[in-house]
Biopython code that builds the backbone (N, CA, C, O; Angstrom):
import numpy as np
from Bio.PDB.StructureBuilder import StructureBuilder

atoms = [
    (1, "MET", "N", (6.417, 32.725, -2.690)),
    (1, "MET", "CA", (5.799, 32.254, -1.471)),
    (1, "MET", "C", (6.542, 32.808, -0.277)),
    (1, "MET", "O", (7.753, 33.024, -0.313)),
    (2, "SER", "N", (5.801, 33.027, 0.756)),
    (2, "SER", "CA", (6.442, 33.559, 1.958)),
    (2, "SER", "C", (7.172, 32.450, 2.707)),
    (2, "SER", "O", (6.962, 31.265, 2.448)),
    (3, "GLY", "N", (8.030, 32.851, 3.636)),
    (3, "GLY", "CA", (8.816, 31.894, 4.408)),
    (3, "GLY", "C", (7.961, 30.969, 5.243)),
    (3, "GLY", "O", (8.311, 29.806, 5.445)),
    (4, "ASN", "N", (6.822, 31.485, 5.739)),
    (4, "ASN", "CA", (5.947, 30.655, 6.563)),
    (4, "ASN", "C", (5.277, 29.551, 5.756)),
    (4, "ASN", "O", (4.989, 28.478, 6.286)),
    (5, "ALA", "N", (5.032, 29.807, 4.489)),
    (5, "ALA", "CA", (4.384, 28.800, 3.654)),
    (5, "ALA", "C", (5.319, 27.646, 3.325)),
    (5, "ALA", "O", (4.860, 26.564, 2.959)),
    (6, "LEU", "N", (6.617, 27.861, 3.450)),
    (6, "LEU", "CA", (7.588, 26.803, 3.155)),
    (6, "LEU", "C", (7.775, 25.832, 4.319)),
    (6, "LEU", "O", (8.347, 24.756, 4.142)),
    (7, "VAL", "N", (7.304, 26.198, 5.485)),
    (7, "VAL", "CA", (7.527, 25.371, 6.667)),
    (7, "VAL", "C", (6.819, 24.020, 6.546)),
    (7, "VAL", "O", (7.419, 22.981, 6.823)),
    (8, "VAL", "N", (5.567, 24.028, 6.140)),
    (8, "VAL", "CA", (4.790, 22.785, 6.090)),
    (8, "VAL", "C", (5.372, 21.788, 5.087)),
    (8, "VAL", "O", (5.615, 20.641, 5.463)),
    (9, "PRO", "N", (5.607, 22.173, 3.822)),
    (9, "PRO", "CA", (6.184, 21.190, 2.902)),
    (9, "PRO", "C", (7.583, 20.729, 3.311)),
    (9, "PRO", "O", (7.950, 19.574, 3.100)),
    (10, "SER", "N", (8.354, 21.639, 3.894)),
    (10, "SER", "CA", (9.688, 21.276, 4.329)),
    (10, "SER", "C", (9.634, 20.249, 5.458)),
    (10, "SER", "O", (10.382, 19.272, 5.440)),
    (11, "MET", "N", (8.774, 20.457, 6.420)),
    (11, "MET", "CA", (8.650, 19.519, 7.536)),
    (11, "MET", "C", (8.057, 18.185, 7.080)),
    (11, "MET", "O", (8.486, 17.129, 7.544)),
    (12, "LEU", "N", (7.082, 18.223, 6.182)),
    (12, "LEU", "CA", (6.531, 16.968, 5.656)),
    (12, "LEU", "C", (7.597, 16.175, 4.902)),
    (12, "LEU", "O", (7.674, 14.952, 5.022)),
    (13, "GLY", "N", (8.412, 16.876, 4.131)),
    (13, "GLY", "CA", (9.505, 16.211, 3.426)),
    (13, "GLY", "C", (10.513, 15.605, 4.385)),
    (13, "GLY", "O", (11.029, 14.514, 4.146)),
    (14, "ALA", "N", (10.796, 16.319, 5.481)),
    (14, "ALA", "CA", (11.730, 15.805, 6.481)),
    (14, "ALA", "C", (11.157, 14.570, 7.167)),
    (14, "ALA", "O", (11.881, 13.601, 7.397)),
    (15, "ILE", "N", (9.885, 14.590, 7.491)),
    (15, "ILE", "CA", (9.246, 13.434, 8.145)),
    (15, "ILE", "C", (9.268, 12.226, 7.225)),
    (15, "ILE", "O", (9.579, 11.119, 7.664)),
    (16, "VAL", "N", (8.944, 12.424, 5.969)),
    (16, "VAL", "CA", (8.996, 11.317, 5.002)),
    (16, "VAL", "C", (10.432, 10.804, 4.886)),
    (16, "VAL", "O", (10.657, 9.595, 4.823)),
    (17, "GLY", "N", (11.391, 11.711, 4.859)),
    (17, "GLY", "CA", (12.798, 11.314, 4.801)),
    (17, "GLY", "C", (13.236, 10.540, 6.030)),
    (17, "GLY", "O", (13.973, 9.561, 5.912)),
    (18, "PHE", "N", (12.788, 10.969, 7.225)),
    (18, "PHE", "CA", (13.128, 10.266, 8.460)),
    (18, "PHE", "C", (12.583, 8.845, 8.434)),
    (18, "PHE", "O", (13.285, 7.892, 8.774)),
    (19, "VAL", "N", (11.322, 8.714, 8.027)),
    (19, "VAL", "CA", (10.709, 7.374, 7.954)),
    (19, "VAL", "C", (11.472, 6.510, 6.959)),
    (19, "VAL", "O", (11.708, 5.330, 7.219)),
    (20, "PHE", "N", (11.856, 7.075, 5.835)),
    (20, "PHE", "CA", (12.598, 6.328, 4.825)),
    (20, "PHE", "C", (13.960, 5.881, 5.349)),
    (20, "PHE", "O", (14.361, 4.739, 5.121)),
    (21, "ILE", "N", (14.679, 6.762, 6.048)),
    (21, "ILE", "CA", (15.994, 6.420, 6.603)),
    (21, "ILE", "C", (15.877, 5.284, 7.611)),
    (21, "ILE", "O", (16.640, 4.320, 7.562)),
    (22, "TYR", "N", (14.920, 5.402, 8.520)),
    (22, "TYR", "CA", (14.731, 4.330, 9.498)),
    (22, "TYR", "C", (14.331, 3.026, 8.816)),
    (22, "TYR", "O", (14.823, 1.957, 9.178)),
    (23, "TRP", "N", (13.445, 3.110, 7.835)),
    (23, "TRP", "CA", (12.973, 1.907, 7.143)),
    (23, "TRP", "C", (14.128, 1.199, 6.440)),
    (23, "TRP", "O", (14.263, -0.021, 6.537)),
    (24, "ILE", "N", (14.956, 1.962, 5.735)),
    (24, "ILE", "CA", (16.097, 1.369, 5.027)),
    (24, "ILE", "C", (17.051, 0.704, 6.010)),
    (24, "ILE", "O", (17.449, -0.442, 5.801)),
    (25, "ASN", "N", (17.422, 1.403, 7.079)),
    (25, "ASN", "CA", (18.364, 0.837, 8.038)),
    (25, "ASN", "C", (17.778, -0.368, 8.776)),
    (25, "ASN", "O", (18.498, -1.326, 9.060)),
    (26, "LEU", "N", (16.496, -0.331, 9.084)),
    (26, "LEU", "CA", (15.861, -1.496, 9.712)),
    (26, "LEU", "C", (15.844, -2.689, 8.760)),
    (26, "LEU", "O", (16.073, -3.822, 9.183)),
    (27, "ARG", "N", (15.576, -2.444, 7.491)),
    (27, "ARG", "CA", (15.601, -3.543, 6.507)),
    (27, "ARG", "C", (16.995, -4.154, 6.410)),
    (27, "ARG", "O", (17.136, -5.374, 6.333)),
    (28, "LEU", "N", (18.016, -3.318, 6.413)),
    (28, "LEU", "CA", (19.384, -3.823, 6.331)),
    (28, "LEU", "C", (19.751, -4.641, 7.573)),
    (28, "LEU", "O", (20.391, -5.686, 7.461)),
    (29, "VAL", "N", (19.347, -4.169, 8.747)),
    (29, "VAL", "CA", (19.623, -4.920, 9.979)),
    (29, "VAL", "C", (18.874, -6.243, 9.979)),
    (29, "VAL", "O", (19.440, -7.279, 10.326)),
    (30, "LYS", "N", (17.606, -6.213, 9.593)),
    (30, "LYS", "CA", (16.807, -7.446, 9.566)),
    (30, "LYS", "C", (17.396, -8.479, 8.619)),
    (30, "LYS", "O", (17.311, -9.680, 8.875)),
    (31, "SER", "N", (17.990, -8.021, 7.531)),
    (31, "SER", "CA", (18.569, -8.969, 6.575)),
    (31, "SER", "C", (19.854, -9.599, 7.105)),
    (31, "SER", "O", (20.237, -10.686, 6.673)),
    (32, "LYS", "N", (20.526, -8.916, 8.046)),
    (32, "LYS", "CA", (21.795, -9.420, 8.567)),
    (32, "LYS", "C", (21.653, -10.148, 9.905)),
    (32, "LYS", "O", (22.536, -10.914, 10.291)),
    (33, "ILE", "N", (20.547, -9.913, 10.609)),
    (33, "ILE", "CA", (20.312, -10.528, 11.919)),
    (33, "ILE", "C", (19.247, -11.605, 11.748)),
    (33, "ILE", "O", (18.204, -11.362, 11.141)),
    (34, "GLY", "N", (19.504, -12.769, 12.272)),
    (34, "GLY", "CA", (18.575, -13.886, 12.119)),
    (34, "GLY", "C", (17.239, -13.691, 12.811)),
    (34, "GLY", "O", (16.188, -13.829, 12.184)),
    (35, "ARG", "N", (17.269, -13.372, 14.088)),
    (35, "ARG", "CA", (16.018, -13.236, 14.833)),
    (35, "ARG", "C", (15.768, -11.764, 15.142)),
    (35, "ARG", "O", (16.561, -11.108, 15.816)),
    (36, "TRP", "N", (14.676, -11.278, 14.646)),
    (36, "TRP", "CA", (14.321, -9.878, 14.819)),
    (36, "TRP", "C", (12.818, -9.817, 14.984)),
    (36, "TRP", "O", (12.083, -10.416, 14.198)),
    (37, "ASN", "N", (12.348, -9.100, 15.997)),
    (37, "ASN", "CA", (10.904, -8.997, 16.213)),
    (37, "ASN", "C", (10.499, -7.533, 16.335)),
    (37, "ASN", "O", (11.337, -6.638, 16.233)),
    (38, "SER", "N", (9.219, -7.299, 16.551)),
    (38, "SER", "CA", (8.739, -5.920, 16.606)),
    (38, "SER", "C", (9.312, -5.177, 17.817)),
    (38, "SER", "O", (9.520, -3.965, 17.754)),
    (39, "TYR", "N", (9.568, -5.887, 18.909)),
    (39, "TYR", "CA", (10.183, -5.248, 20.072)),
    (39, "TYR", "C", (11.589, -4.754, 19.730)),
    (39, "TYR", "O", (12.009, -3.696, 20.199)),
    (40, "SER", "N", (12.307, -5.512, 18.920)),
    (40, "SER", "CA", (13.635, -5.085, 18.489)),
    (40, "SER", "C", (13.556, -3.830, 17.627)),
    (40, "SER", "O", (14.438, -2.974, 17.689)),
    (41, "THR", "N", (12.514, -3.722, 16.835)),
    (41, "THR", "CA", (12.317, -2.528, 16.017)),
    (41, "THR", "C", (12.095, -1.311, 16.896)),
    (41, "THR", "O", (12.670, -0.251, 16.649)),
    (42, "VAL", "N", (11.266, -1.457, 17.919)),
    (42, "VAL", "CA", (11.021, -0.353, 18.848)),
    (42, "VAL", "C", (12.316, 0.028, 19.565)),
    (42, "VAL", "O", (12.618, 1.213, 19.706)),
    (43, "LEU", "N", (13.087, -0.971, 20.022)),
    (43, "LEU", "CA", (14.366, -0.693, 20.670)),
    (43, "LEU", "C", (15.329, 0.028, 19.732)),
    (43, "LEU", "O", (16.049, 0.934, 20.152)),
    (44, "PHE", "N", (15.341, -0.370, 18.469)),
    (44, "PHE", "CA", (16.221, 0.262, 17.485)),
    (44, "PHE", "C", (15.914, 1.748, 17.380)),
    (44, "PHE", "O", (16.822, 2.579, 17.404)),
    (45, "ILE", "N", (14.646, 2.077, 17.265)),
    (45, "ILE", "CA", (14.242, 3.475, 17.083)),
    (45, "ILE", "C", (14.490, 4.281, 18.352)),
    (45, "ILE", "O", (14.984, 5.407, 18.287)),
    (46, "LEU", "N", (14.148, 3.710, 19.507)),
    (46, "LEU", "CA", (14.282, 4.463, 20.759)),
    (46, "LEU", "C", (15.718, 4.591, 21.232)),
    (46, "LEU", "O", (16.044, 5.533, 21.953)),
    (47, "SER", "N", (16.580, 3.667, 20.843)),
    (47, "SER", "CA", (17.950, 3.698, 21.353)),
    (47, "SER", "C", (18.960, 4.249, 20.357)),
    (47, "SER", "O", (20.163, 4.069, 20.542)),
    (48, "VAL", "N", (18.500, 4.909, 19.318)),
    (48, "VAL", "CA", (19.420, 5.475, 18.324)),
    (48, "VAL", "C", (20.364, 6.470, 18.974)),
    (48, "VAL", "O", (21.535, 6.541, 18.599)),
    (49, "THR", "N", (19.887, 7.232, 19.929)),
    (49, "THR", "CA", (20.736, 8.256, 20.543)),
    (49, "THR", "C", (21.563, 7.726, 21.708)),
    (49, "THR", "O", (22.291, 8.489, 22.342)),
    (50, "GLY", "N", (21.464, 6.437, 21.998)),
    (50, "GLY", "CA", (22.292, 5.852, 23.057)),
    (50, "GLY", "C", (23.761, 5.943, 22.697)),
    (50, "GLY", "O", (24.111, 6.233, 21.553)),
    (51, "TYR", "N", (24.625, 5.694, 23.679)),
    (51, "TYR", "CA", (26.051, 5.882, 23.415)),
    (51, "TYR", "C", (26.861, 4.700, 23.923)),
    (51, "TYR", "O", (26.694, 4.265, 25.063)),
    (52, "GLY", "N", (27.734, 4.186, 23.079)),
    (52, "GLY", "CA", (28.794, 3.252, 23.427)),
    (52, "GLY", "C", (28.391, 2.008, 24.181)),
    (52, "GLY", "O", (27.498, 1.269, 23.768)),
    (53, "ALA", "N", (29.072, 1.787, 25.303)),
    (53, "ALA", "CA", (28.915, 0.553, 26.069)),
    (53, "ALA", "C", (27.501, 0.411, 26.619)),
    (53, "ALA", "O", (26.982, -0.699, 26.732)),
    (54, "ARG", "N", (26.884, 1.526, 26.958)),
    (54, "ARG", "CA", (25.519, 1.462, 27.482)),
    (54, "ARG", "C", (24.550, 0.923, 26.432)),
    (54, "ARG", "O", (23.664, 0.130, 26.750)),
    (55, "ARG", "N", (24.717, 1.350, 25.193)),
    (55, "ARG", "CA", (23.853, 0.871, 24.114)),
    (55, "ARG", "C", (24.116, -0.611, 23.853)),
    (55, "ARG", "O", (23.174, -1.385, 23.681)),
    (56, "ARG", "N", (25.381, -1.009, 23.822)),
    (56, "ARG", "CA", (25.704, -2.425, 23.590)),
    (56, "ARG", "C", (25.155, -3.306, 24.704)),
    (56, "ARG", "O", (24.626, -4.387, 24.448)),
    (57, "GLU", "N", (25.283, -2.842, 25.930)),
    (57, "GLU", "CA", (24.770, -3.613, 27.061)),
    (57, "GLU", "C", (23.250, -3.746, 26.992)),
    (57, "GLU", "O", (22.702, -4.797, 27.323)),
    (58, "MET", "N", (22.573, -2.685, 26.563)),
    (58, "MET", "CA", (21.116, -2.738, 26.422)),
    (58, "MET", "C", (20.717, -3.787, 25.391)),
    (58, "MET", "O", (19.779, -4.551, 25.621)),
    (59, "TRP", "N", (21.413, -3.836, 24.258)),
    (59, "TRP", "CA", (21.092, -4.832, 23.230)),
    (59, "TRP", "C", (21.388, -6.246, 23.730)),
    (59, "TRP", "O", (20.659, -7.188, 23.418)),
    (60, "ARG", "N", (22.440, -6.383, 24.489)),
    (60, "ARG", "CA", (22.793, -7.698, 25.032)),
    (60, "ARG", "C", (21.747, -8.147, 26.054)),
    (60, "ARG", "O", (21.315, -9.300, 26.037)),
    (61, "ARG", "N", (21.345, -7.246, 26.933)),
    (61, "ARG", "CA", (20.408, -7.574, 28.010)),
    (61, "ARG", "C", (18.973, -7.707, 27.494)),
    (61, "ARG", "O", (18.306, -8.701, 27.784)),
    (62, "GLN", "N", (18.495, -6.732, 26.743)),
    (62, "GLN", "CA", (17.102, -6.719, 26.296)),
    (62, "GLN", "C", (16.835, -7.660, 25.128)),
    (62, "GLN", "O", (15.811, -8.342, 25.084)),
    (63, "GLY", "N", (17.768, -7.684, 24.186)),
    (63, "GLY", "CA", (17.521, -8.472, 22.982)),
    (63, "GLY", "C", (18.171, -9.831, 22.968)),
    (63, "GLY", "O", (17.770, -10.701, 22.195)),
    (64, "GLY", "N", (19.176, -10.035, 23.815)),
    (64, "GLY", "CA", (19.876, -11.312, 23.836)),
    (64, "GLY", "C", (20.763, -11.537, 22.622)),
    (64, "GLY", "O", (20.970, -12.676, 22.203)),
    (65, "TYR", "N", (21.291, -10.450, 22.054)),
    (65, "TYR", "CA", (22.126, -10.555, 20.860)),
    (65, "TYR", "C", (23.586, -10.752, 21.254)),
    (65, "TYR", "O", (24.023, -10.317, 22.320)),
    (66, "ASN", "N", (24.331, -11.417, 20.370)),
    (66, "ASN", "CA", (25.764, -11.596, 20.628)),
    (66, "ASN", "C", (26.537, -10.373, 20.120)),
    (66, "ASN", "O", (25.948, -9.447, 19.561)),
    (67, "GLU", "N", (27.840, -10.379, 20.315)),
    (67, "GLU", "CA", (28.659, -9.195, 20.006)),
    (67, "GLU", "C", (28.656, -8.838, 18.521)),
    (67, "GLU", "O", (28.613, -7.656, 18.179)),
    (68, "GLU", "N", (28.700, -9.823, 17.641)),
    (68, "GLU", "CA", (28.688, -9.546, 16.192)),
    (68, "GLU", "C", (27.360, -8.914, 15.769)),
    (68, "GLU", "O", (27.346, -7.975, 14.973)),
    (69, "GLU", "N", (26.256, -9.421, 16.294)),
    (69, "GLU", "CA", (24.944, -8.855, 15.973)),
    (69, "GLU", "C", (24.823, -7.437, 16.521)),
    (69, "GLU", "O", (24.242, -6.564, 15.876)),
    (70, "ILE", "N", (25.364, -7.215, 17.691)),
    (70, "ILE", "CA", (25.311, -5.880, 18.288)),
    (70, "ILE", "C", (26.111, -4.884, 17.446)),
    (70, "ILE", "O", (25.699, -3.735, 17.293)),
    (71, "LYS", "N", (27.234, -5.309, 16.907)),
    (71, "LYS", "CA", (28.030, -4.419, 16.045)),
    (71, "LYS", "C", (27.235, -4.018, 14.802)),
    (71, "LYS", "O", (27.275, -2.860, 14.385)),
    (72, "VAL", "N", (26.522, -4.964, 14.217)),
    (72, "VAL", "CA", (25.709, -4.661, 13.034)),
    (72, "VAL", "C", (24.603, -3.672, 13.395)),
    (72, "VAL", "O", (24.375, -2.697, 12.680)),
    (73, "ILE", "N", (23.925, -3.929, 14.501)),
    (73, "ILE", "CA", (22.816, -3.062, 14.921)),
    (73, "ILE", "C", (23.312, -1.653, 15.210)),
    (73, "ILE", "O", (22.735, -0.681, 14.723)),
    (74, "THR", "N", (24.379, -1.532, 15.998)),
    (74, "THR", "CA", (24.864, -0.194, 16.356)),
    (74, "THR", "C", (25.446, 0.547, 15.160)),
    (74, "THR", "O", (25.363, 1.773, 15.096)),
    (75, "ARG", "N", (26.031, -0.175, 14.216)),
    (75, "ARG", "CA", (26.538, 0.479, 13.008)),
    (75, "ARG", "C", (25.394, 1.151, 12.246)),
    (75, "ARG", "O", (25.533, 2.280, 11.775)),
    (76, "HIS", "N", (24.285, 0.462, 12.132)),
    (76, "HIS", "CA", (23.147, 1.050, 11.413)),
    (76, "HIS", "C", (22.475, 2.155, 12.220)),
    (76, "HIS", "O", (21.908, 3.081, 11.641)),
    (77, "GLN", "N", (22.528, 2.073, 13.531)),
    (77, "GLN", "CA", (22.007, 3.171, 14.341)),
    (77, "GLN", "C", (22.860, 4.421, 14.164)),
    (77, "GLN", "O", (22.329, 5.530, 14.099)),
    (78, "VAL", "N", (24.155, 4.255, 14.087)),
    (78, "VAL", "CA", (25.045, 5.398, 13.860)),
    (78, "VAL", "C", (24.791, 5.992, 12.475)),
    (78, "VAL", "O", (24.797, 7.212, 12.309)),
    (79, "TRP", "N", (24.568, 5.126, 11.480)),
    (79, "TRP", "CA", (24.247, 5.637, 10.147)),
    (79, "TRP", "C", (22.972, 6.461, 10.177)),
    (79, "TRP", "O", (22.876, 7.480, 9.493)),
    (80, "CYS", "N", (21.983, 6.027, 10.968)),
    (80, "CYS", "CA", (20.754, 6.818, 11.105)),
    (80, "CYS", "C", (21.072, 8.212, 11.640)),
    (80, "CYS", "O", (20.554, 9.209, 11.136)),
    (81, "LEU", "N", (21.916, 8.276, 12.652)),
    (81, "LEU", "CA", (22.264, 9.582, 13.229)),
    (81, "LEU", "C", (22.954, 10.490, 12.219)),
    (81, "LEU", "O", (22.735, 11.701, 12.226)),
    (82, "PHE", "N", (23.787, 9.917, 11.351)),
    (82, "PHE", "CA", (24.468, 10.724, 10.344)),
    (82, "PHE", "C", (23.542, 11.119, 9.191)),
    (82, "PHE", "O", (23.700, 12.188, 8.602)),
    (83, "GLU", "N", (22.597, 10.273, 8.879)),
    (83, "GLU", "CA", (21.722, 10.523, 7.733)),
    (83, "GLU", "C", (20.574, 11.475, 8.052)),
    (83, "GLU", "O", (20.111, 12.182, 7.157)),
    (84, "LEU", "N", (20.105, 11.518, 9.279)),
    (84, "LEU", "CA", (18.950, 12.345, 9.615)),
    (84, "LEU", "C", (19.173, 13.835, 9.375)),
    (84, "LEU", "O", (18.298, 14.474, 8.791)),
    (85, "PRO", "N", (20.289, 14.425, 9.790)),
    (85, "PRO", "CA", (20.487, 15.850, 9.470)),
    (85, "PRO", "C", (20.604, 16.108, 7.966)),
    (85, "PRO", "O", (20.182, 17.157, 7.477)),
    (86, "LEU", "N", (21.170, 15.161, 7.246)),
    (86, "LEU", "CA", (21.263, 15.319, 5.795)),
    (86, "LEU", "C", (19.886, 15.324, 5.155)),
    (86, "LEU", "O", (19.625, 16.101, 4.236)),
    (87, "VAL", "N", (19.014, 14.466, 5.633)),
    (87, "VAL", "CA", (17.644, 14.408, 5.098)),
    (87, "VAL", "C", (16.914, 15.715, 5.383)),
    (87, "VAL", "O", (16.230, 16.251, 4.510)),
    (88, "PHE", "N", (17.056, 16.226, 6.596)),
    (88, "PHE", "CA", (16.391, 17.487, 6.940)),
    (88, "PHE", "C", (16.905, 18.625, 6.069)),
    (88, "PHE", "O", (16.118, 19.428, 5.567)),
    (89, "SER", "N", (18.204, 18.699, 5.890)),
    (89, "SER", "CA", (18.787, 19.756, 5.055)),
    (89, "SER", "C", (18.346, 19.623, 3.605)),
    (89, "SER", "O", (17.993, 20.613, 2.965)),
    (90, "ALA", "N", (18.364, 18.410, 3.093)),
    (90, "ALA", "CA", (17.940, 18.192, 1.705)),
    (90, "ALA", "C", (16.478, 18.554, 1.523)),
    (90, "ALA", "O", (16.101, 19.127, 0.501)),
    (91, "SER", "N", (15.656, 18.226, 2.500)),
    (91, "SER", "CA", (14.240, 18.572, 2.419)),
    (91, "SER", "C", (14.030, 20.077, 2.381)),
    (91, "SER", "O", (13.218, 20.577, 1.603)),
    (92, "ALA", "N", (14.760, 20.796, 3.219)),
    (92, "ALA", "CA", (14.633, 22.259, 3.233)),
    (92, "ALA", "C", (15.100, 22.873, 1.917)),
    (92, "ALA", "O", (14.456, 23.779, 1.389)),
    (93, "VAL", "N", (16.200, 22.390, 1.396)),
    (93, "VAL", "CA", (16.747, 22.932, 0.130)),
    (93, "VAL", "C", (15.809, 22.614, -1.024)),
    (93, "VAL", "O", (15.488, 23.496, -1.822)),
    (94, "LEU", "N", (15.364, 21.356, -1.123)),
    (94, "LEU", "CA", (14.462, 21.000, -2.232)),
    (94, "LEU", "C", (13.140, 21.722, -2.158)),
    (94, "LEU", "O", (12.607, 22.131, -3.189)),
    (95, "THR", "N", (12.599, 21.889, -0.975)),
    (95, "THR", "CA", (11.340, 22.627, -0.838)),
    (95, "THR", "C", (11.526, 24.063, -1.294)),
    (95, "THR", "O", (10.677, 24.608, -1.998)),
    (96, "GLY", "N", (12.624, 24.674, -0.899)),
    (96, "GLY", "CA", (12.890, 26.055, -1.318)),
    (96, "GLY", "C", (13.061, 26.169, -2.809)),
    (96, "GLY", "O", (12.612, 27.143, -3.413)),
    (97, "MET", "N", (13.713, 25.177, -3.421)),
    (97, "MET", "CA", (13.929, 25.221, -4.880)),
    (97, "MET", "C", (12.630, 24.995, -5.631)),
    (97, "MET", "O", (12.369, 25.662, -6.633)),
    (98, "LEU", "N", (11.811, 24.063, -5.161)),
    (98, "LEU", "CA", (10.595, 23.721, -5.886)),
    (98, "LEU", "C", (9.496, 24.774, -5.737)),
    (98, "LEU", "O", (8.696, 24.973, -6.651)),
    (99, "LEU", "N", (9.460, 25.440, -4.597)),
    (99, "LEU", "CA", (8.372, 26.379, -4.353)),
    (99, "LEU", "C", (8.756, 27.837, -4.585)),
    (99, "LEU", "O", (7.951, 28.734, -4.338)),
    (100, "SER", "N", (9.964, 28.078, -5.051)),
    (100, "SER", "CA", (10.356, 29.475, -5.259)),
    (100, "SER", "C", (9.998, 29.954, -6.655)),
    (100, "SER", "O", (10.258, 31.108, -6.997)),
]
sb = StructureBuilder()
sb.init_structure("model")
sb.init_model(0)
sb.init_chain("A")
sb.init_seg("    ")
for serial, (resi, resn, name, xyz) in enumerate(atoms, 1):
    if name == "N":
        sb.init_residue(resn, " ", resi, " ")
    sb.init_atom(name, np.array(xyz, "f"), 0.0, 1.0, " ", f" {name:<3s}", serial, name[0])
structure = sb.get_structure()
């Protein structure tokens, strides 16, 4: 197969992997945090790339979470950032292996 034909399966695999990573981390946060709503889910996804004190302040102000809950949330957001490049790389490698 040509290189262009590998783009679609590789990107689809990456998208499925991204959804899976977010889903797993959201499930883990929901199990550790008592009150969680759909707005918190949207904030989790949109604020993954936030940094440090600004992210903690946003969770405190927007979500009304205490410091322990914020630590749990930000820990899982950081895990998302570390896992996403791995998922993309794994998707590209597996697609190349399966379609070659």
